[in-house]
N, C-alpha and C positions, 0 to 999 in steps of 0.2 A: 783241898777243895777248895774254889777261892769261895768266901761269904758274901751277899750283895742286898740288899735291903729294898726292897718291899715299891717304896716311893719310886730308886734308884732301876728298880730289875721294868717295870710299869714307865718310863722315862725311856729306856734305850732298850723292849723287847724286842723290834727285829737284832737292834744287835747280839744283841744274848741271845738270840734263837738259830743266826748264823754260826752264833762262836761253836751254840751245841751240836751242829747243823757241822763241825769238823773236828766232832770227840768230846766237848770238852762238856763240863757238869759243874753246877754252881750249886749252892744253899742258899736257899729263898730266906730270909729272916723279916721280925718283926719286933719295933722294938726289944731285939739286942737278940731272940729266941729264934731257934730256927722253924721252919712250918712248912716249909716245900723241900722239894730234891726235883733243878730243872735238867734233865741227862734224854736221852733217846732212850724209845723205847728196847725194852731186852727182847731182842733176836733180830733188830734191825739191820740188811744189809742192806747193800746200795748196789743194786747192782749196773755192772756193765749195760750201761744206752746201746750200741749191735744188739747185745741176750736180747732184753725188751720189744724195742723193733718184728728182730725172732716170733717173738714168740705173738705178739699182737700181731704178727704177718698170718702166721699160721693162722689164729684164733679167727680169720676173717676170715680162712678160705674155701670154705661153703657155706659162708652165708651169700645168700643173694640177693636182688630185688624186684624179681621179674617183672619189669618193665616197671616199675611204681621210680617215679621219678624221686633223689629225698629230698628236693628241695617242695616233693609236696607233704613228705614225710615233717620235714621240716615249720612246715606254715598246718598240718595237723596238729603239733605237736605243741601252737602255741594260740591254737581255742578254747 
């Protein structure tokens, strides 16, 4: 497992997060001492996009606005 200093991790955090999403893990160090582990949460699985879309469609099937416009709901939320 690759060790990365805290300063370097801070400087390149976006790139490290991209690599973590690809399955890599990193030990973060401060002054040569390991202080943290940067890895994906346990139990996190990437689900196929199509599956998530179908689930959202099933969820929204019973939801009705009963004549209320979406615009009026958005405006109400901005107050």
